[in-house]
C-alpha positions as CSV (number, residue, x, y, z in Angstrom):
1,X,1.7,50.8,-15.2
2,X,4.8,50.1,-16.6
3,X,3.8,47.7,-19.0
4,X,0.7,50.4,-20.2
5,X,3.8,53.2,-20.7
6,X,6.0,49.7,-23.0
7,X,2.5,49.1,-24.5
8,X,1.6,52.7,-25.6
9,X,5.3,52.4,-26.6
10,X,5.2,50.3,-29.4
11,X,2.1,51.3,-30.5
12,X,3.3,54.9,-31.6
13,X,6.6,52.8,-33.0
14,X,4.1,50.7,-35.2
15,X,2.4,53.9,-36.4
16,X,5.1,56.2,-37.0
17,X,6.6,53.3,-39.2
18,X,3.3,52.4,-40.9
19,X,3.4,53.3,-44.8
20,X,1.3,55.7,-46.6
21,X,0.2,54.0,-49.8
22,X,0.9,55.4,-53.0
23,X,-1.6,57.1,-55.4
24,X,-1.0,54.6,-57.9
25,X,-1.5,51.8,-55.4
26,X,-4.8,53.6,-54.0
27,X,-5.5,53.8,-58.3
28,X,-4.5,50.1,-58.3
29,X,-6.8,49.2,-55.3
30,X,-10.0,50.6,-56.3
31,X,-9.8,49.5,-59.8
32,X,-8.8,46.0,-58.4
33,X,-12.0,46.1,-56.3
34,X,-14.2,47.0,-59.2
35,X,-12.6,44.8,-61.7
36,X,-11.7,41.6,-60.1
37,X,-13.2,40.8,-57.4
38,X,-15.7,38.9,-59.1
39,X,-13.2,36.2,-60.2
40,X,-10.0,36.7,-58.0
41,X,-12.1,37.7,-54.6
42,X,-11.3,40.3,-52.4
43,X,-8.4,38.8,-50.4
44,X,-7.2,37.2,-54.1
45,X,-7.8,33.9,-53.4
46,X,-9.9,33.0,-55.7
47,X,-13.8,33.7,-56.8
48,X,-16.4,32.4,-59.4
49,X,-14.8,30.7,-61.9
50,X,-10.9,30.9,-60.5
51,X,-9.8,29.5,-58.0
52,X,-6.3,29.4,-57.6
53,X,-5.1,32.4,-55.2
54,X,-3.1,35.8,-57.2
55,X,-0.7,36.6,-54.6
56,X,0.2,35.3,-51.2
57,X,0.9,31.6,-50.4
58,X,0.5,28.7,-53.3
59,X,0.0,32.1,-56.1
60,X,0.5,31.4,-59.9
61,X,2.5,35.3,-60.1
62,X,6.3,33.8,-59.3
63,X,5.2,31.7,-62.6
64,X,6.2,35.7,-64.5
65,X,9.1,35.8,-62.6
66,X,9.2,39.8,-62.6
67,X,6.9,42.4,-62.6
68,X,7.3,43.0,-66.4
69,X,5.8,39.1,-67.0
70,X,3.0,39.8,-64.6
71,X,2.8,43.7,-66.0
72,X,2.7,42.3,-69.7
73,X,-0.4,39.1,-69.0
74,X,-2.2,42.6,-67.6
75,X,-1.5,44.6,-70.8
76,X,-2.6,41.8,-72.9
77,X,-5.1,39.7,-71.7
78,X,-6.9,41.2,-68.4
79,X,-9.8,41.8,-67.6
80,X,-10.8,38.4,-69.0
81,X,-14.2,39.3,-70.3
82,X,-12.6,42.5,-72.0
83,X,-8.6,43.4,-72.3
84,X,-9.7,46.6,-73.7
85,X,-12.3,47.6,-71.0
86,X,-9.2,49.3,-68.8
87,X,-6.3,52.3,-69.8
88,X,-2.6,51.1,-69.7
89,X,-2.2,53.3,-66.7
90,X,-4.8,51.5,-64.4
91,X,-3.6,48.4,-65.8
92,X,-0.2,49.5,-64.1
93,X,-1.8,50.4,-61.5
94,X,-3.2,46.9,-60.9
95,X,0.2,45.7,-61.1
96,X,1.3,47.7,-58.5
97,X,-1.6,46.4,-55.8
98,X,-1.1,42.8,-56.4
99,X,2.5,43.5,-56.2
100,X,2.2,44.8,-52.7
101,X,-0.2,42.0,-52.0
102,X,2.0,39.5,-52.3
103,X,4.9,41.4,-50.0
104,X,7.3,41.9,-53.3
105,X,6.6,45.7,-52.9
106,X,5.7,47.9,-50.4
107,X,2.3,50.0,-51.0
108,X,4.0,53.2,-50.6
109,X,6.0,52.1,-54.2
110,X,5.2,53.7,-57.9
111,X,5.1,51.1,-60.5
112,X,7.3,52.3,-63.5
113,X,7.4,50.4,-66.6
114,X,10.8,50.9,-67.5
115,X,11.7,49.2,-64.6
116,X,9.8,46.7,-64.4
117,X,12.0,43.8,-65.4
118,X,14.1,44.8,-62.5
119,X,11.7,43.7,-60.0
120,X,11.8,39.7,-59.5
121,X,8.4,38.1,-58.1
122,X,9.4,35.4,-55.2
123,X,6.9,32.6,-54.0
124,X,5.2,34.1,-50.4
125,X,5.1,31.8,-47.6
126,X,1.8,33.4,-46.2
127,X,-1.0,35.4,-47.6
128,X,-1.2,38.5,-47.9
129,X,-2.8,40.8,-46.0
130,X,-5.1,44.1,-47.8
131,X,-3.0,47.1,-46.7
132,X,-6.4,49.5,-46.4
133,X,-9.8,48.6,-46.1
134,X,-11.4,47.7,-50.0
135,X,-13.4,49.8,-52.3
136,X,-16.8,48.9,-53.1
137,X,-17.6,46.4,-55.5
138,X,-18.7,46.7,-59.3
139,X,-18.5,43.6,-61.1
140,X,-18.9,41.9,-65.1
141,X,-19.7,38.3,-65.0
142,X,-17.6,36.2,-67.1
143,X,-19.5,33.9,-69.1
144,X,-18.5,30.2,-69.0
145,X,-18.5,27.4,-71.4
146,X,-19.7,24.2,-71.2
147,X,-17.9,21.0,-70.8
148,X,-15.7,19.1,-73.5
149,X,-16.0,15.9,-75.0
150,X,-13.6,13.2,-74.5
151,X,-10.2,13.8,-75.7
152,X,-9.7,11.9,-79.2
153,X,-6.0,11.6,-79.8
154,X,-4.8,12.2,-83.3
155,X,-1.8,11.4,-85.2
156,X,1.1,14.0,-86.0
157,X,1.2,13.9,-90.2
158,X,4.7,13.3,-90.2
159,X,7.8,13.2,-87.7
160,X,9.5,16.7,-86.3
161,X,13.6,16.9,-85.0
162,X,13.6,17.2,-81.7
163,X,13.9,20.2,-79.9
164,X,17.5,21.2,-78.4
165,X,17.6,22.4,-75.1
166,X,18.0,26.1,-75.3
167,X,14.9,25.4,-77.4
168,X,13.2,24.0,-74.5
169,X,14.4,26.7,-72.2
170,X,13.6,29.7,-74.7
171,X,9.8,28.0,-75.0
172,X,9.5,27.7,-71.5
173,X,10.1,30.4,-70.4
174,X,7.5,31.9,-73.0
175,X,5.2,29.5,-71.8
176,X,5.5,31.2,-68.4
177,X,5.1,33.9,-69.4
178,X,2.2,34.0,-71.5
179,X,0.3,30.9,-70.8
180,X,1.2,29.2,-67.4
181,X,-1.9,31.6,-65.4
182,X,-4.7,30.1,-67.6
183,X,-2.9,26.6,-68.6
184,X,-0.5,23.8,-67.3
185,X,1.3,21.4,-69.2
186,X,2.0,19.3,-66.2
187,X,1.0,15.5,-66.2
188,X,-1.4,16.2,-63.9
189,X,-2.5,19.5,-62.3
190,X,-5.8,20.9,-61.0
191,X,-8.9,23.0,-62.4
192,X,-7.4,26.2,-64.8
193,X,-9.1,28.5,-67.1
194,X,-7.6,27.0,-70.0
195,X,-7.4,23.6,-71.2
196,X,-4.0,21.5,-70.2
197,X,-1.2,21.4,-73.2
198,X,0.8,18.5,-72.4
199,X,0.3,16.2,-76.0
200,X,-1.6,19.4,-77.7
201,X,0.3,18.7,-80.9
202,X,-1.6,16.3,-83.0
203,X,-4.8,17.0,-80.9
204,X,-8.2,18.1,-82.1
205,X,-8.7,21.5,-80.7
206,X,-11.4,20.9,-77.7
207,X,-11.4,17.8,-76.8
208,X,-10.1,17.7,-73.5
209,X,-12.5,15.8,-71.1
210,X,-13.6,18.3,-68.2
211,X,-12.1,21.4,-69.8
212,X,-14.0,24.4,-70.5
213,X,-14.2,25.6,-74.3
214,X,-16.6,28.3,-76.4
215,X,-18.2,26.0,-78.7
216,X,-16.9,28.3,-81.5
217,X,-13.5,25.8,-80.7
218,X,-15.6,22.4,-79.9
219,X,-16.4,22.9,-83.8
220,X,-13.8,24.4,-84.9
221,X,-12.6,21.0,-86.4
222,X,-9.1,22.5,-86.4
223,X,-6.5,19.9,-85.3
224,X,-3.2,21.1,-83.4
225,X,-0.4,20.5,-85.7
226,X,3.1,23.4,-86.7
227,X,1.0,24.9,-89.0
228,X,-2.8,26.1,-87.2
229,X,-0.6,26.5,-83.7
230,X,1.2,28.9,-85.6
231,X,-1.3,30.3,-87.1
232,X,-3.4,30.3,-83.9
233,X,-0.3,32.0,-81.6
234,X,-0.4,34.7,-84.0
235,X,-4.1,35.7,-84.2
236,X,-6.3,33.4,-82.4
237,X,-9.9,35.2,-83.0
238,X,-9.0,35.1,-86.4
239,X,-8.6,31.3,-86.6
240,X,-11.4,30.5,-84.7
241,X,-14.0,33.5,-84.6
242,X,-15.8,34.4,-81.8
243,X,-13.5,32.6,-79.3
244,X,-13.4,33.4,-75.6
245,X,-10.5,33.0,-75.0
246,X,-9.3,36.7,-74.7
247,X,-5.7,35.8,-75.7
248,X,-5.2,38.4,-78.2
249,X,-1.9,36.4,-80.0
250,X,1.7,37.2,-79.2
251,X,3.1,40.7,-80.4
252,X,6.1,39.5,-80.3
253,X,6.5,36.7,-83.5
254,X,10.0,35.6,-82.5
255,X,7.8,34.0,-79.2
256,X,6.2,31.6,-81.9
257,X,9.0,29.5,-82.9
258,X,10.6,28.5,-78.8
259,X,6.6,27.9,-77.8
260,X,5.9,25.4,-80.1
261,X,9.2,24.0,-79.7
262,X,8.0,23.4,-75.9
263,X,5.0,22.3,-76.9
264,X,6.2,19.6,-79.2
265,X,8.7,18.9,-76.0
266,X,5.6,17.8,-73.6
267,X,3.5,16.5,-76.3
268,X,6.3,14.3,-77.4
269,X,5.2,10.4,-75.1
């Protein structure tokens, strides 16, 4: 009898301390279920076309540094099939939902975009458990482009001065915020949405073996150098019409030069 009373007291304590999800969290949960589950799965551990977890152990979101970085990415690039399909408040709500699942914020929180830069995202030691039951799922499939032909290295026309340590640091920060969820610059990396960008300077567009490219990219005839990358980073769809890469371009043109410095550095032997 005493043990039952103790157990009952514990249950009452847990129930009393349970969070009440905010309206923004609930909106984000519903929007996630309706727009994100196909690629990322209900538990954020991966779905069709994307195997990496987006929250919990081994998640990609700590690469963004803060909630502002993750929110910027959502505002620019998500949903992957059409970033204009969701309005900004919905994307803010989805960002809060993902952060809550990762353990960065409680489900009772409300995310203010103006304060998002003050919310750091750290690595999680365990996979998060959804706070409330998932809503029904309505999905839009994302087409899967074909595999690319073997890479054909092309020499850079003229040598360029090595970037400074400051250039590298600034460029790596831009890369983490704008590119790292889809691309890697590691010497070896697992499957990503986009091609590995190590050695991109001087390389023919659409030539990384095993990477998934659109037909437009494979047949573009471009060679990635300072000039073509500068134009592409500013307006990808104008440089390669019908590309399936939904990245709209860097809004802040001041980020282009540091990013080029970083890509140049990781392209050196």
